[in-house]
N, CA, C and O of each residue as an XYZ file, in Angstrom:
592
protein
N      -0.418    -43.623    114.044
C       0.080    -43.918    112.560
C       0.504    -42.957    111.894
O      -0.162    -41.927    111.799
N       1.614    -43.093    111.341
C       2.832    -41.897    110.489
C       2.102    -41.283    109.391
O       1.359    -42.047    108.774
N       2.145    -40.154    109.037
C       1.763    -39.476    107.737
C       2.879    -39.570    107.163
O       3.973    -39.470    107.718
N       2.676    -39.768    106.026
C       3.980    -40.197    105.053
C       3.810    -38.709    103.868
O       2.852    -38.309    103.208
N       5.000    -38.287    103.996
C       4.898    -37.143    103.158
C       5.756    -37.346    101.675
O       6.570    -38.263    101.786
N       5.760    -36.875    100.680
C       6.082    -36.893     99.578
C       7.228    -35.612     99.390
O       6.934    -34.436     99.178
N       8.520    -36.142     99.519
C       9.168    -35.038     99.021
C       9.756    -34.761     97.703
O      10.211    -35.710     97.064
N       9.794    -33.694     97.274
C      10.651    -33.443     96.243
C      11.795    -33.502     96.240
O      12.507    -32.876     97.025
N      12.414    -34.667     94.892
C      13.860    -35.040     95.279
C      14.905    -33.809     94.780
O      14.718    -32.623     95.050
N      15.696    -34.172     94.235
C      16.867    -33.241     93.897
C      16.399    -31.959     92.674
O      15.463    -32.241     91.926
N      16.929    -30.893     92.559
C      16.628    -30.249     91.535
C      16.545    -30.627     89.944
O      17.572    -30.970     89.359
N      15.314    -30.553     89.276
C      14.923    -31.153     88.106
C      14.047    -32.165     88.198
O      13.204    -32.299     87.310
N      14.095    -32.949     89.171
C      13.523    -34.377     89.537
C      11.759    -33.885     89.075
O      11.246    -33.020     89.784
N      11.089    -34.355     88.132
C       9.807    -34.616     88.654
C       9.306    -35.902     87.734
O       9.930    -36.605     86.939
N       7.703    -35.923     88.238
C       7.269    -36.817     87.935
C       6.834    -37.214     86.147
O       6.508    -38.317     85.709
N       6.964    -35.955     85.411
C       6.709    -35.328     84.198
C       8.415    -36.400     83.509
O       8.509    -36.528     82.289
N       9.129    -36.798     84.089
C      10.314    -37.225     84.040
C      10.205    -38.453     83.565
O      10.681    -38.907     82.525
N       9.323    -39.161     84.665
C       8.875    -40.646     84.793
C       7.959    -40.741     83.722
O       8.293    -41.579     82.885
N       6.879    -40.123     83.485
C       5.841    -40.333     82.381
C       6.761    -40.042     80.656
O       6.407    -40.475     79.560
N       7.701    -39.378     80.909
C       8.414    -39.607     79.303
C       9.014    -40.631     79.404
O       9.039    -41.214     78.320
N       9.573    -41.208     80.263
C      10.551    -42.090     79.885
C       9.783    -43.068     79.864
O       9.956    -43.764     78.863
N       8.813    -43.508     80.711
C       7.396    -44.189     80.144
C       7.125    -44.624     78.853
O       7.219    -45.724     78.308
N       6.748    -43.461     78.459
C       6.271    -42.876     76.816
C       7.706    -43.643     76.010
O       7.606    -44.598     75.239
N       8.739    -43.114     76.317
C      10.121    -43.523     75.593
C      10.138    -45.018     75.558
O      10.093    -45.664     74.511
N      10.219    -45.646     77.018
C      10.088    -47.208     76.574
C       8.979    -47.805     75.895
O       9.219    -48.910     75.410
N       7.972    -47.408     75.761
C       6.877    -47.924     75.146
C       7.148    -47.621     73.715
O       6.505    -47.993     72.733
N       7.790    -47.176     73.750
C       7.702    -46.337     71.747
C       9.741    -47.381     71.746
O      10.059    -48.332     71.032
N      10.046    -47.128     72.116
C      11.528    -48.521     71.971
C      10.888    -49.875     72.052
O      11.298    -50.624     71.166
N      10.304    -50.225     72.583
C       9.183    -51.709     72.223
C       9.081    -51.800     71.262
O       9.631    -52.479     70.395
N       7.964    -50.752     71.297
C       7.046    -51.437     69.616
C       8.422    -50.986     68.601
O       8.641    -51.770     67.678
N       9.262    -49.894     68.709
C      10.544    -49.933     67.729
C      11.144    -51.335     67.101
O      11.411    -51.849     66.014
N      11.182    -51.660     68.787
C      11.820    -53.467     68.524
C      11.620    -54.332     67.988
O      12.289    -55.107     67.306
N      10.419    -54.235     68.337
C       9.367    -55.018     67.862
C       9.172    -55.177     65.916
O       9.228    -56.230     65.281
N       8.969    -53.941     65.423
C       8.979    -53.228     64.395
C       9.871    -54.041     63.403
O       9.611    -54.690     62.390
N      11.589    -53.617     64.413
C      12.603    -54.010     63.627
C      12.813    -55.278     63.793
O      13.626    -55.662     62.953
N      12.463    -56.118     64.485
C      12.539    -57.383     64.723
C      12.185    -58.039     63.581
O      12.975    -58.641     62.854
N      10.787    -57.911     63.378
C       9.518    -58.410     62.431
C      10.418    -58.149     60.839
O      10.537    -59.073     60.034
N      10.954    -56.849     60.602
C      11.674    -56.698     59.036
C      12.680    -57.533     59.031
O      12.920    -58.235     58.048
N      13.544    -57.568     60.360
C      14.818    -58.014     59.976
C      14.219    -59.930     59.869
O      14.851    -60.791     59.257
N      13.344    -60.095     60.375
C      13.036    -61.516     60.208
C      12.628    -61.859     58.883
O      13.164    -62.755     58.230
N      11.560    -61.058     58.432
C      11.081    -61.349     56.718
C      12.615    -60.653     55.744
O      12.879    -60.959     54.581
N      13.077    -60.103     56.245
C      14.400    -59.573     55.445
C      15.297    -61.546     55.348
O      15.630    -62.014     54.259
N      15.457    -62.168     56.413
C      16.269    -63.308     56.705
C      15.583    -63.708     55.983
O      15.925    -63.326     54.864
N      14.221    -64.672     55.938
C      13.695    -65.495     55.608
C      13.645    -65.245     53.900
O      13.403    -66.333     53.376
N      13.776    -64.300     53.003
C      14.000    -64.307     51.963
C      15.468    -64.289     51.306
O      15.737    -64.614     50.149
N      16.485    -63.774     52.439
C      17.927    -64.112     52.309
C      18.798    -65.016     52.575
O      19.767    -65.383     51.910
N      18.281    -65.487     53.935
C      19.193    -66.413     54.695
C      20.540    -65.613     54.438
O      21.475    -66.162     53.855
N      20.600    -64.582     54.790
C      21.515    -63.339     55.364
C      22.218    -63.194     56.367
O      23.433    -63.369     56.462
N      21.046    -62.677     57.615
C      21.470    -62.281     58.910
C      21.543    -63.682     59.733
O      20.935    -64.750     59.660
N      22.953    -62.973     60.842
C      23.160    -64.162     61.223
C      22.112    -63.481     62.663
O      21.504    -62.411     62.704
N      22.208    -64.496     63.648
C      21.492    -64.039     65.296
C      22.017    -63.168     65.732
O      21.269    -62.315     66.211
N      23.213    -62.958     65.793
C      24.238    -61.785     66.413
C      23.512    -60.692     66.070
O      22.699    -60.080     66.763
N      23.836    -60.501     65.029
C      23.708    -59.291     63.667
C      22.076    -58.539     64.134
O      21.826    -57.341     64.272
N      21.143    -59.736     64.300
C      19.870    -59.683     64.238
C      19.344    -58.749     65.594
O      18.721    -57.695     65.720
N      19.956    -59.749     66.525
C      19.722    -58.782     68.034
C      20.321    -57.918     68.370
O      19.690    -57.267     69.203
N      21.835    -57.290     68.035
C      22.321    -56.094     67.987
C      21.668    -55.130     67.175
O      21.610    -54.012     67.687
N      21.180    -55.248     66.093
C      20.387    -54.145     65.117
C      18.969    -53.782     66.243
O      18.760    -52.727     66.841
N      18.047    -55.203     66.260
C      17.099    -54.750     67.482
C      17.493    -54.072     68.448
O      16.749    -53.105     68.609
N      18.510    -54.125     69.346
C      18.567    -53.364     70.592
C      18.892    -51.930     70.386
O      18.411    -50.990     71.018
N      19.754    -51.872     69.441
C      20.515    -50.557     69.124
C      19.641    -49.508     68.690
O      19.723    -48.369     69.151
N      18.619    -49.927     67.624
C      17.581    -49.207     67.039
C      16.960    -48.732     68.073
O      17.015    -47.519     68.274
N      16.290    -49.516     68.888
C      15.197    -49.278     70.032
C      15.546    -48.078     71.259
O      14.932    -47.128     71.744
N      17.277    -48.890     71.501
C      17.645    -47.882     72.394
C      18.286    -46.268     71.628
O      18.849    -45.385     72.276
N      18.074    -46.237     70.491
C      18.579    -44.979     69.663
C      17.346    -43.963     69.654
O      17.400    -42.746     69.831
N      16.011    -44.900     69.358
C      14.789    -44.269     69.625
C      14.586    -43.920     71.053
O      14.274    -42.730     71.111
N      14.629    -44.416     72.120
C      14.351    -43.861     73.366
C      15.578    -42.686     73.507
O      15.216    -41.512     73.575
N      16.798    -42.957     73.542
C      17.746    -42.104     73.778
C      17.265    -40.674     73.166
O      17.411    -39.623     73.789
N      16.633    -40.763     71.780
C      16.271    -39.612     70.785
C      15.197    -39.002     72.154
O      15.460    -37.981     72.789
N      14.000    -39.867     72.400
C      12.779    -39.384     72.704
C      13.129    -38.758     74.021
O      12.778    -37.634     74.379
N      13.909    -39.667     74.751
C      14.308    -38.645     76.578
C      14.657    -37.537     76.052
O      13.818    -36.652     75.881
N      16.057    -37.365     75.670
C      16.773    -36.390     75.191
C      15.966    -35.252     74.502
O      16.469    -34.139     74.659
N      15.032    -35.287     73.907
C      13.959    -34.482     73.273
C      13.127    -33.879     74.092
O      12.477    -32.911     73.698
N      13.016    -34.364     75.375
C      11.816    -33.835     76.420
C      12.324    -33.380     77.763
O      11.768    -32.941     78.769
N      13.752    -33.671     77.384
C      14.640    -33.128     78.582
C      14.139    -34.085     79.965
O      13.567    -33.544     80.911
N      14.367    -35.219     79.945
C      13.657    -36.368     80.791
C      15.148    -37.022     81.612
O      15.095    -38.163     82.072
N      15.748    -36.636     81.669
C      17.019    -37.145     81.735
C      17.654    -36.221     83.499
O      18.681    -35.547     83.417
N      17.167    -36.293     84.430
C      17.846    -35.749     85.779
C      19.215    -35.936     86.324
O      19.583    -37.069     86.634
N      19.980    -34.931     86.459
C      21.473    -34.791     86.619
C      22.343    -35.377     85.521
O      23.412    -35.821     85.939
N      22.117    -35.493     84.099
C      22.621    -35.426     83.056
C      23.423    -33.907     82.476
O      24.598    -33.628     82.239
N      22.578    -33.404     82.426
C      22.019    -32.087     81.521
C      22.834    -31.028     82.537
O      23.577    -30.088     82.256
N      22.366    -31.597     83.922
C      23.045    -30.288     84.879
C      24.511    -30.301     85.210
O      25.023    -29.363     85.820
N      25.442    -31.742     84.669
C      26.686    -31.625     85.624
C      27.621    -32.252     84.467
O      27.145    -32.728     83.436
N      28.893    -32.207     84.727
C      30.101    -32.092     83.475
C      29.823    -33.738     83.264
O      30.223    -34.380     82.293
N      29.264    -34.125     84.076
C      29.540    -35.664     83.994
C      28.707    -36.168     83.013
O      29.023    -37.175     82.379
N      27.442    -35.436     82.780
C      27.014    -35.887     81.453
C      27.358    -35.500     80.154
O      26.855    -36.030     79.164
N      27.952    -34.858     80.119
C      28.530    -34.462     78.620
C      29.721    -35.159     78.216
O      29.997    -35.287     77.023
N      30.671    -35.763     79.423
C      31.871    -36.557     79.481
C      31.511    -37.755     79.059
O      32.342    -38.325     78.351
N      29.965    -38.622     79.404
C      29.384    -40.124     79.629
C      28.912    -39.686     77.828
O      29.296    -40.504     76.992
N      28.393    -38.878     77.486
C      27.820    -39.111     75.995
C      29.263    -38.617     75.244
O      29.311    -39.111     74.118
N      30.494    -37.752     75.561
C      31.800    -37.560     74.804
C      32.371    -38.983     74.816
O      33.064    -39.353     73.868
N      32.074    -39.908     75.989
C      32.660    -40.834     75.546
C      32.068    -42.089     74.565
O      32.481    -42.912     73.749
N      30.866    -41.673     75.193
C      29.753    -42.672     74.273
C      30.242    -42.562     72.543
O      30.377    -43.543     71.812
N      30.443    -41.218     72.161
C      30.305    -41.191     71.130
C      32.039    -41.233     70.484
O      32.308    -41.250     69.283
N      32.801    -41.240     71.325
C      34.448    -41.600     70.746
C      34.268    -43.564     70.794
O      34.800    -44.217     69.895
N      33.608    -44.159     71.745
C      33.503    -45.479     71.211
C      32.695    -45.548     70.240
O      33.075    -46.460     69.505
N      31.686    -45.015     69.810
C      31.167    -45.540     68.508
C      31.974    -44.934     67.317
O      31.648    -45.290     66.184
N      33.111    -43.954     67.494
C      33.976    -43.757     66.408
C      34.592    -45.181     66.534
O      34.517    -45.857     65.508
N      35.264    -45.826     67.755
C      36.625    -46.726     67.905
C      35.535    -48.110     67.639
O      36.150    -49.168     67.509
N      34.480    -48.186     67.574
C      33.962    -49.662     67.397
C      33.594    -49.850     65.502
O      33.137    -50.764     64.816
N      34.197    -48.137     65.160
C      33.331    -48.588     63.278
C      35.108    -48.994     62.737
O      35.485    -49.915     62.013
N      35.976    -47.826     63.472
C      37.474    -48.024     62.950
C      37.837    -49.593     63.131
O      38.383    -50.014     62.111
N      37.670    -50.695     64.260
C      38.184    -51.811     64.485
C      37.369    -52.357     63.531
O      38.083    -52.998     62.760
N      36.422    -52.403     63.269
C      35.620    -52.999     62.390
C      35.426    -53.127     60.859
O      34.846    -54.046     60.281
N      36.197    -51.699     60.131
C      36.725    -51.492     59.196
C      37.723    -52.193     58.992
O      37.693    -53.017     58.078
N      38.884    -52.035     59.816
C      39.942    -52.610     60.111
C      40.540    -53.623     60.540
O      41.750    -53.804     60.674
N      39.377    -54.531     60.835
C      39.104    -55.732     60.653
C      38.168    -56.564     59.933
O      37.877    -57.731     60.198
N      37.710    -55.818     58.960
C      36.792    -55.925     58.431
C      36.480    -57.574     57.630
O      35.381    -58.128     57.643
N      37.894    -58.202     56.888
C      38.035    -59.311     56.400
C      37.627    -60.547     57.410
O      37.023    -61.587     57.144
N      38.218    -60.028     58.787
C      37.656    -61.446     59.800
C      36.080    -61.027     60.531
O      35.555    -61.793     61.340
N      35.497    -59.836     60.155
C      34.011    -59.523     60.822
C      33.321    -60.397     60.084
O      32.377    -60.774     60.779
N      33.294    -61.043     58.779
C      32.066    -61.436     58.317
C      31.016    -60.740     57.931
O      31.059    -59.761     57.186
N      29.783    -61.347     58.556
C      28.593    -61.294     58.339
C      28.160    -60.165     59.735
O      26.969    -59.851     59.752
N      28.875    -59.682     60.644
C      28.977    -59.153     61.468
C      29.281    -57.598     61.109
O      28.607    -56.660     61.533
N      30.282    -57.497     60.352
C      30.552    -55.825     60.239
C      29.357    -54.635     59.599
O      29.652    -53.467     59.344
N      28.057    -55.206     59.428
C      27.682    -54.225     59.050
C      26.813    -53.991     60.849
O      26.473    -52.911     61.334
N      26.686    -55.126     61.370
C      26.064    -55.097     62.721
C      27.103    -53.573     63.574
O      26.796    -52.483     64.054
N      28.039    -54.137     63.422
C      29.335    -53.253     64.444
C      28.968    -51.837     64.050
O      28.540    -50.924     64.756
N      29.288    -51.881     62.516
C      28.776    -50.191     62.135
C      27.647    -49.785     62.107
O      27.431    -48.618     61.781
N      26.597    -50.675     62.455
C      25.064    -50.015     62.754
C      25.564    -49.517     64.211
O      25.323    -48.341     64.486
N      26.060    -50.099     64.912
C      26.667    -49.838     66.925
C      27.019    -48.733     66.651
O      26.359    -47.770     67.040
N      28.353    -48.555     65.777
C      28.922    -47.488     66.123
C      28.045    -46.082     65.483
O      28.004    -44.948     65.959
N      27.673    -46.383     64.788
C      27.026    -45.193     64.234
C      25.581    -44.465     65.078
O      25.226    -43.286     65.106
N      24.933    -45.736     65.745
C      23.870    -45.531     66.612
C      24.468    -44.361     67.758
O      23.977    -43.300     68.143
N      25.835    -45.107     68.132
C      26.521    -44.192     69.356
C      26.744    -43.150     68.921
O      26.383    -42.191     69.604
N      27.398    -42.900     67.668
C      27.592    -41.336     66.981
C      26.423    -40.765     66.879
O      26.600    -39.556     67.034
N      25.495    -40.963     66.729
C      23.991    -40.350     66.319
C      23.465    -39.904     67.502
O      23.199    -38.702     67.476
N      23.192    -40.545     68.671
C      22.862    -40.444     70.084
C      24.102    -39.251     70.700
O      23.570    -38.312     71.291
N      24.978    -39.214     70.661
C      26.109    -38.455     71.197
C      25.851    -37.127     70.755
O      25.494    -36.118     71.363
N      26.152    -37.388     69.379
C      25.874    -36.209     68.355
C      24.095    -35.553     68.886
O      24.064    -34.687     69.761
N      23.302    -35.856     68.520
C      22.075    -35.432     69.388
C      22.020    -34.964     70.755
O      21.493    -33.865     70.928
N      22.336    -35.409     71.469
C      22.556    -34.825     72.842
C      23.330    -33.476     72.548
O      22.704    -32.431     72.721
N      24.695    -33.414     72.101
C      25.157    -32.402     71.819
C      24.514    -31.221     71.416
O      24.664    -30.158     72.018
N      23.616    -31.395     70.159
C      23.063    -30.691     69.648
C      22.118    -29.974     70.258
O      22.050    -28.745     70.257
N      21.136    -30.974     70.955
C      20.332    -30.234     71.842
C      20.782    -29.543     73.192
O      20.321    -28.463     73.563
N      21.477    -30.077     73.705
C      22.223    -29.533     74.462
C      22.447    -27.732     74.040
O      21.918    -26.788     74.628
N      23.174    -27.685     73.125
C      23.699    -25.993     72.825
C      22.605    -25.220     72.341
O      22.660    -23.990     72.332
N      21.051    -26.219     71.709
C      20.231    -25.117     71.395
C      19.523    -24.872     73.076
O      19.485    -23.777     73.638
N      19.204    -25.677     73.434
C      18.521    -25.195     74.903
C      19.366    -24.880     75.951
O      18.878    -24.890     77.081
N      21.069    -24.474     75.741
C      21.603    -24.213     76.572
C      20.998    -22.783     77.493
O      20.631    -22.679     78.664
N      21.066    -22.059     76.675
C      20.415    -20.661     77.200
C      19.000    -20.633     77.778
O      18.596    -19.876     78.661
N      18.230    -21.697     77.056
C      16.918    -21.705     78.101
C      16.992    -22.163     79.397
O      16.419    -21.581     80.318
N      18.057    -23.772     79.632
C      18.533    -23.777     80.959
C      18.803    -22.655     81.991
O      18.121    -22.385     82.979
N      19.913    -22.071     81.569
C      20.397    -20.808     82.050
C      19.236    -19.303     82.563
O      19.581    -18.505     83.434
N      18.372    -19.238     82.076
C      17.606    -18.456     81.652
C      16.222    -18.696     82.840
O      15.712    -17.836     83.558
N      15.992    -19.654     82.767
C      15.573    -20.379     84.124
C      15.959    -20.277     85.359
O      15.241    -19.966     86.309
N      17.196    -20.558     85.385
C      18.167    -20.694     86.624
C      18.233    -19.192     87.145
O      18.502    -18.929     88.317
N      17.918    -18.056     86.001
C      17.950    -16.289     86.423
C      16.985    -16.054     87.086
O      16.987    -15.303     88.062
N      15.680    -16.880     86.496
C      14.435    -16.056     87.175
C      13.858    -16.950     88.826
O      12.930    -16.486     89.488
């Protein structure tokens, strides 16, 4: 029988990232449940929220919480070591601005979905800003670790 050895993957990958992502998914799932319960309660009293807006707000609120948790704990491999990660988050922020601008331009045709589109764009911009702020604050920490 062959002995199976665990080989450490690429630089920066470890079990801590898996644990942090797992906890991030757990927190995001709980966030989705709470947001959905609040929106359902709000919808019962006002009869205002359409299903699309309810779904979009729930998904993006939980995704934003997940992104915050994972970025805060540096649990994303290969994203903060390459320029690809910066490009992905820059495009993410620009797409958020585009979504908000398009929603504002077409506000009369959007109707009830206007607030949902603004929420999506806002979440994308917030995620982008949080990534770049975190990167700027901790960039020197990463460079010092490489020197040692």
